[in-house]
C-alpha positions as a LaTeX table, in Angstrom:
\begin{tabular}{lrrr}
\hline
Residue & $x$ (\AA) & $y$ (\AA) & $z$ (\AA) \\
\hline
Met1 & $-62.53$ & $-70.09$ & 33.08 \\
Ser2 & $-66.00$ & $-69.00$ & 32.08 \\
Glu3 & $-66.93$ & $-67.57$ & 28.70 \\
Glu4 & $-67.39$ & $-64.11$ & 30.17 \\
Asn5 & $-63.84$ & $-63.93$ & 31.57 \\
Lys6 & $-62.01$ & $-65.07$ & 28.42 \\
Pro7 & $-59.81$ & $-62.37$ & 26.91 \\
Val8 & $-60.95$ & $-61.12$ & 23.51 \\
Val9 & $-58.24$ & $-61.22$ & 20.84 \\
Thr10 & $-58.85$ & $-59.01$ & 17.81 \\
Trp11 & $-56.85$ & $-58.37$ & 14.66 \\
Ser12 & $-55.24$ & $-55.29$ & 16.25 \\
His13 & $-53.80$ & $-57.44$ & 19.07 \\
Ile14 & $-51.89$ & $-59.71$ & 16.67 \\
Pro15 & $-48.26$ & $-58.66$ & 16.00 \\
Asp16 & $-47.38$ & $-57.38$ & 12.51 \\
Glu17 & $-44.99$ & $-60.27$ & 11.83 \\
Ile18 & $-47.74$ & $-62.82$ & 12.38 \\
Arg19 & $-50.21$ & $-60.78$ & 10.30 \\
Thr20 & $-47.92$ & $-60.86$ & 7.27 \\
Ile21 & $-47.50$ & $-64.62$ & 7.64 \\
Ile22 & $-51.29$ & $-65.04$ & 7.80 \\
Phe23 & $-51.83$ & $-62.85$ & 4.73 \\
Asp24 & $-49.21$ & $-64.79$ & 2.76 \\
Met25 & $-51.11$ & $-68.00$ & 3.47 \\
Leu26 & $-54.56$ & $-66.71$ & 2.44 \\
Pro27 & $-55.71$ & $-67.78$ & $-1.03$ \\
Pro28 & $-56.88$ & $-65.19$ & $-3.61$ \\
Thr29 & $-60.46$ & $-66.44$ & $-3.19$ \\
Thr30 & $-60.38$ & $-65.05$ & 0.35 \\
Leu31 & $-58.30$ & $-61.94$ & $-0.32$ \\
Val32 & $-60.61$ & $-60.70$ & $-3.07$ \\
Trp33 & $-63.32$ & $-59.84$ & $-0.53$ \\
Leu34 & $-61.16$ & $-57.93$ & 1.96 \\
Asn35 & $-60.76$ & $-54.49$ & 0.36 \\
Arg36 & $-60.75$ & $-52.60$ & $-2.96$ \\
Glu37 & $-57.05$ & $-53.08$ & $-3.56$ \\
Tyr38 & $-57.33$ & $-56.86$ & $-3.35$ \\
Tyr39 & $-60.52$ & $-56.80$ & $-5.44$ \\
His40 & $-58.66$ & $-54.99$ & $-8.23$ \\
Lys41 & $-55.83$ & $-57.48$ & $-8.00$ \\
Tyr42 & $-57.82$ & $-60.74$ & $-7.69$ \\
His43 & $-61.22$ & $-60.06$ & $-9.26$ \\
Tyr44 & $-60.51$ & $-62.70$ & $-11.92$ \\
Val45 & $-61.08$ & $-65.51$ & $-9.37$ \\
Ile46 & $-64.73$ & $-64.59$ & $-8.90$ \\
Met47 & $-65.72$ & $-66.04$ & $-12.28$ \\
Gly48 & $-64.46$ & $-69.44$ & $-11.14$ \\
Met49 & $-66.47$ & $-69.19$ & $-7.93$ \\
Ile50 & $-69.80$ & $-68.53$ & $-9.67$ \\
Lys51 & $-71.60$ & $-71.30$ & $-11.53$ \\
Pro52 & $-72.28$ & $-70.33$ & $-15.16$ \\
Ser53 & $-75.99$ & $-70.92$ & $-14.59$ \\
Arg54 & $-75.95$ & $-68.35$ & $-11.75$ \\
Tyr55 & $-73.93$ & $-65.64$ & $-13.53$ \\
Gln56 & $-77.00$ & $-63.70$ & $-14.71$ \\
Gln57 & $-78.33$ & $-63.70$ & $-11.15$ \\
Tyr58 & $-74.98$ & $-62.37$ & $-9.91$ \\
Val59 & $-75.09$ & $-59.50$ & $-12.42$ \\
Thr60 & $-78.72$ & $-58.64$ & $-11.64$ \\
Asn61 & $-77.97$ & $-58.66$ & $-7.89$ \\
Met62 & $-75.16$ & $-56.17$ & $-8.46$ \\
Ile63 & $-77.55$ & $-53.93$ & $-10.43$ \\
Met64 & $-80.40$ & $-54.30$ & $-7.95$ \\
Gly65 & $-78.16$ & $-53.34$ & $-5.03$ \\
Asp66 & $-76.59$ & $-50.49$ & $-7.08$ \\
Arg67 & $-73.14$ & $-51.89$ & $-6.29$ \\
Val68 & $-71.20$ & $-49.70$ & $-8.69$ \\
Phe69 & $-67.66$ & $-50.73$ & $-7.81$ \\
Val70 & $-68.22$ & $-54.42$ & $-8.56$ \\
Phe71 & $-70.57$ & $-53.78$ & $-11.49$ \\
Gln72 & $-68.00$ & $-51.55$ & $-13.19$ \\
His73 & $-65.53$ & $-54.45$ & $-13.22$ \\
Ile74 & $-68.22$ & $-56.76$ & $-14.62$ \\
Met75 & $-69.07$ & $-54.26$ & $-17.37$ \\
Arg76 & $-65.47$ & $-53.71$ & $-18.43$ \\
Glu77 & $-64.89$ & $-57.46$ & $-18.70$ \\
Asn78 & $-68.09$ & $-58.32$ & $-20.59$ \\
Val79 & $-69.31$ & $-55.30$ & $-22.57$ \\
Ile80 & $-67.97$ & $-56.50$ & $-25.93$ \\
Arg81 & $-69.25$ & $-60.06$ & $-25.43$ \\
Trp82 & $-72.70$ & $-58.78$ & $-24.44$ \\
Phe83 & $-72.82$ & $-56.40$ & $-27.40$ \\
Lys84 & $-71.76$ & $-59.13$ & $-29.85$ \\
Met85 & $-75.01$ & $-60.89$ & $-29.03$ \\
Val86 & $-76.67$ & $-58.27$ & $-31.24$ \\
Thr87 & $-74.57$ & $-59.18$ & $-34.28$ \\
Gln88 & $-74.99$ & $-62.89$ & $-33.61$ \\
Asn89 & $-78.74$ & $-62.33$ & $-33.35$ \\
Lys90 & $-78.93$ & $-63.96$ & $-29.90$ \\
Lys91 & $-81.90$ & $-62.67$ & $-27.95$ \\
His92 & $-82.17$ & $-62.42$ & $-24.20$ \\
His93 & $-85.51$ & $-63.24$ & $-22.56$ \\
Phe94 & $-86.56$ & $-61.99$ & $-19.15$ \\
Ala95 & $-89.97$ & $-61.42$ & $-17.52$ \\
Gly96 & $-92.03$ & $-61.61$ & $-20.70$ \\
Lys97 & $-89.74$ & $-59.37$ & $-22.74$ \\
Arg98 & $-87.28$ & $-60.12$ & $-25.50$ \\
Tyr99 & $-84.12$ & $-58.00$ & $-25.57$ \\
Ser100 & $-81.71$ & $-57.68$ & $-28.47$ \\
Ser101 & $-78.81$ & $-58.49$ & $-26.12$ \\
Phe102 & $-77.91$ & $-58.94$ & $-22.48$ \\
Leu103 & $-76.56$ & $-55.39$ & $-22.58$ \\
Ala104 & $-80.00$ & $-54.01$ & $-23.47$ \\
Phe105 & $-81.45$ & $-56.04$ & $-20.63$ \\
Thr106 & $-78.95$ & $-54.67$ & $-18.08$ \\
Leu107 & $-79.73$ & $-51.10$ & $-19.08$ \\
Glu108 & $-83.48$ & $-51.53$ & $-18.77$ \\
Tyr109 & $-83.12$ & $-53.53$ & $-15.56$ \\
Ala110 & $-81.01$ & $-50.76$ & $-14.02$ \\
Ile111 & $-83.69$ & $-48.23$ & $-14.95$ \\
Thr112 & $-86.46$ & $-50.47$ & $-13.55$ \\
Cys113 & $-84.63$ & $-51.02$ & $-10.26$ \\
Gly114 & $-83.79$ & $-47.34$ & $-9.92$ \\
Ser115 & $-80.04$ & $-48.06$ & $-9.92$ \\
Glu116 & $-78.94$ & $-44.71$ & $-11.26$ \\
Lys117 & $-75.22$ & $-45.25$ & $-10.63$ \\
Cys118 & $-75.21$ & $-48.59$ & $-12.47$ \\
Arg119 & $-77.15$ & $-47.05$ & $-15.36$ \\
Arg120 & $-74.52$ & $-44.33$ & $-15.67$ \\
Val121 & $-71.76$ & $-46.97$ & $-15.61$ \\
Ile122 & $-73.51$ & $-48.90$ & $-18.41$ \\
Glu123 & $-73.87$ & $-45.80$ & $-20.54$ \\
Asp124 & $-70.34$ & $-44.53$ & $-19.90$ \\
Val125 & $-68.59$ & $-47.85$ & $-20.54$ \\
Cys126 & $-70.67$ & $-48.60$ & $-23.65$ \\
Thr127 & $-70.11$ & $-45.14$ & $-25.10$ \\
Glu128 & $-66.38$ & $-45.45$ & $-24.44$ \\
Val129 & $-65.95$ & $-48.98$ & $-25.81$ \\
Ile130 & $-68.66$ & $-49.31$ & $-28.49$ \\
Gly131 & $-69.40$ & $-45.73$ & $-29.50$ \\
Pro132 & $-71.90$ & $-42.93$ & $-28.87$ \\
Lys133 & $-74.79$ & $-44.59$ & $-30.74$ \\
Trp134 & $-74.55$ & $-47.99$ & $-29.08$ \\
His135 & $-78.11$ & $-47.85$ & $-27.73$ \\
Lys136 & $-79.67$ & $-47.49$ & $-31.20$ \\
Arg137 & $-79.28$ & $-51.24$ & $-31.75$ \\
Asn138 & $-80.55$ & $-52.23$ & $-28.34$ \\
Arg139 & $-84.28$ & $-52.80$ & $-28.46$ \\
Ser140 & $-86.76$ & $-54.72$ & $-26.37$ \\
Ser141 & $-90.15$ & $-56.11$ & $-27.24$ \\
Thr142 & $-92.82$ & $-57.99$ & $-25.33$ \\
Tyr143 & $-93.92$ & $-61.50$ & $-26.17$ \\
Lys144 & $-96.50$ & $-63.92$ & $-24.85$ \\
Lys145 & $-95.46$ & $-67.29$ & $-23.53$ \\
Arg146 & $-98.87$ & $-68.90$ & $-24.11$ \\
Trp147 & $-100.98$ & $-69.34$ & $-27.17$ \\
Thr148 & $-104.24$ & $-67.47$ & $-27.23$ \\
Asn149 & $-107.25$ & $-68.37$ & $-29.35$ \\
\hline
\end{tabular}
Protein backbone atom coordinates (compact mmCIF):
# COMPACT_ATOMS: atom_id res chain seq x y z
CA MET A 1 0.00 0.00 0.00
CA SER A 2 1.48 3.32 -1.05
CA GLU A 3 1.67 6.39 1.15
CA GLU A 4 -1.03 8.13 -0.86
CA ASN A 5 -3.61 5.36 -0.30
CA LYS A 6 -3.16 5.02 3.47
CA PRO A 7 -6.24 6.05 5.44
CA VAL A 8 -5.77 9.16 7.58
CA VAL A 9 -6.75 8.68 11.22
CA THR A 10 -7.42 11.88 13.16
CA TRP A 11 -8.44 12.54 16.75
CA SER A 12 -12.12 12.69 15.74
CA HIS A 13 -11.95 9.11 14.38
CA ILE A 14 -10.83 7.66 17.73
CA PRO A 15 -13.69 6.38 19.95
CA ASP A 16 -14.44 8.29 23.17
CA GLU A 17 -13.52 5.32 25.39
CA ILE A 18 -10.02 5.19 23.93
CA ARG A 19 -9.65 8.98 24.16
CA THR A 20 -10.31 8.96 27.90
CA ILE A 21 -7.75 6.18 28.37
CA ILE A 22 -5.18 8.19 26.40
CA PHE A 23 -5.88 11.36 28.41
CA ASP A 24 -5.54 9.46 31.69
CA MET A 25 -2.08 8.31 30.63
CA LEU A 26 -0.77 11.74 29.59
CA PRO A 27 1.49 13.45 32.14
CA PRO A 28 0.76 17.02 33.35
CA THR A 29 3.79 18.27 31.39
CA THR A 30 1.91 17.39 28.20
CA LEU A 31 -1.59 18.34 29.34
CA VAL A 32 -0.55 21.87 30.33
CA TRP A 33 -0.13 22.88 26.68
CA LEU A 34 -3.44 21.53 25.35
CA ASN A 35 -5.98 24.19 26.39
CA ARG A 36 -6.71 26.94 28.93
CA GLU A 37 -8.45 24.63 31.37
CA TYR A 38 -5.42 22.35 31.63
CA TYR A 39 -3.09 25.36 31.81
CA HIS A 40 -5.01 26.66 34.84
CA LYS A 41 -4.84 23.25 36.44
CA TYR A 42 -1.21 22.31 35.68
CA HIS A 43 0.67 25.59 35.21
CA TYR A 44 2.84 24.78 38.24
CA VAL A 45 4.79 22.17 36.21
CA ILE A 46 6.17 24.79 33.84
CA MET A 47 8.62 26.12 36.44
CA GLY A 48 10.22 22.67 36.63
CA MET A 49 10.55 22.55 32.85
CA ILE A 50 12.43 25.86 32.56
CA LYS A 51 16.04 26.14 33.67
CA PRO A 52 16.49 28.90 36.28
CA SER A 53 19.05 30.57 34.02
CA ARG A 54 16.44 30.78 31.23
CA TYR A 55 13.53 32.06 33.34
CA GLN A 56 14.14 35.73 32.52
CA GLN A 57 14.17 34.86 28.82
CA TYR A 58 10.87 33.02 29.23
CA VAL A 59 9.27 36.07 30.88
CA THR A 60 10.63 38.49 28.27
CA ASN A 61 9.38 36.22 25.45
CA MET A 62 5.90 36.30 26.95
CA ILE A 63 6.05 40.11 27.10
CA MET A 64 7.52 40.47 23.62
CA GLY A 65 4.79 38.29 22.11
CA ASP A 66 2.10 40.06 24.20
CA ARG A 67 0.93 36.67 25.47
CA VAL A 68 -1.40 37.97 28.15
CA PHE A 69 -2.94 34.71 29.32
CA VAL A 70 0.39 33.12 30.25
CA PHE A 71 1.95 36.37 31.48
CA GLN A 72 -0.95 36.97 33.87
CA HIS A 73 -0.19 33.65 35.58
CA ILE A 74 3.50 34.55 35.77
CA MET A 75 2.68 37.94 37.31
CA ARG A 76 0.32 36.55 39.93
CA GLU A 77 2.92 33.99 41.02
CA ASN A 78 5.91 36.35 41.16
CA VAL A 79 4.75 39.92 41.78
CA ILE A 80 5.60 39.94 45.49
CA ARG A 81 8.99 38.29 44.97
CA TRP A 82 9.87 40.76 42.21
CA PHE A 83 8.76 43.72 44.31
CA LYS A 84 10.75 42.54 47.35
CA MET A 85 13.88 43.06 45.29
CA VAL A 86 13.35 46.78 45.94
CA THR A 87 13.44 46.36 49.73
CA GLN A 88 16.39 43.99 49.51
CA ASN A 89 18.17 46.55 47.33
CA LYS A 90 18.79 44.01 44.54
CA LYS A 91 19.16 45.73 41.20
CA HIS A 92 18.32 44.27 37.82
CA HIS A 93 20.62 45.05 34.88
CA PHE A 94 19.55 44.86 31.25
CA ALA A 95 20.82 46.55 28.08
CA GLY A 96 22.89 49.23 29.79
CA LYS A 97 20.23 50.17 32.33
CA ARG A 98 19.92 49.49 36.03
CA TYR A 99 16.40 48.88 37.34
CA SER A 100 15.33 48.96 40.97
CA SER A 101 13.70 45.53 40.54
CA PHE A 102 12.72 42.97 37.96
CA LEU A 103 9.20 44.38 38.18
CA ALA A 104 10.40 47.80 37.00
CA PHE A 105 12.22 46.08 34.16
CA THR A 106 9.11 44.17 33.04
CA LEU A 107 7.06 47.35 32.95
CA GLU A 108 9.58 49.27 30.88
CA TYR A 109 10.21 46.27 28.63
CA ALA A 110 6.47 45.95 27.94
CA ILE A 111 6.35 49.63 27.01
CA THR A 112 9.43 49.29 24.78
CA CYS A 113 8.04 46.24 22.97
CA GLY A 114 4.63 47.85 22.54
CA SER A 115 2.93 45.07 24.53
CA GLU A 116 -0.02 47.10 25.71
CA LYS A 117 -1.99 44.16 27.11
CA CYS A 118 0.97 42.95 29.19
CA ARG A 119 1.58 46.49 30.45
CA ARG A 120 -2.02 46.69 31.62
CA VAL A 121 -1.67 43.31 33.35
CA ILE A 122 1.47 44.53 35.15
CA GLU A 123 -0.23 47.70 36.32
CA ASP A 124 -3.47 45.99 37.34
CA VAL A 125 -1.84 43.14 39.27
CA CYS A 126 0.66 45.45 41.00
CA THR A 127 -2.02 47.94 41.98
CA GLU A 128 -4.18 45.12 43.34
CA VAL A 129 -1.43 43.31 45.25
CA ILE A 130 1.04 46.06 46.23
CA GLY A 131 -1.04 49.23 46.18
CA PRO A 132 -1.83 52.23 43.97
CA LYS A 133 1.60 53.89 44.37
CA TRP A 134 3.71 50.83 43.59
CA HIS A 135 5.45 52.49 40.63
CA LYS A 136 6.87 55.33 42.76
CA ARG A 137 9.63 53.02 44.00
CA ASN A 138 10.42 51.57 40.61
CA ARG A 139 13.13 53.59 38.93
CA SER A 140 15.65 52.94 36.21
CA SER A 141 18.95 54.60 35.46
CA THR A 142 21.59 54.18 32.79
CA TYR A 143 25.13 53.08 33.49
CA LYS A 144 28.25 52.55 31.44
CA LYS A 145 29.93 49.18 31.35
CA ARG A 146 33.35 50.58 30.38
CA TRP A 147 35.62 53.07 32.00
CA THR A 148 36.17 56.29 30.13
CA ASN A 149 39.13 58.61 30.57
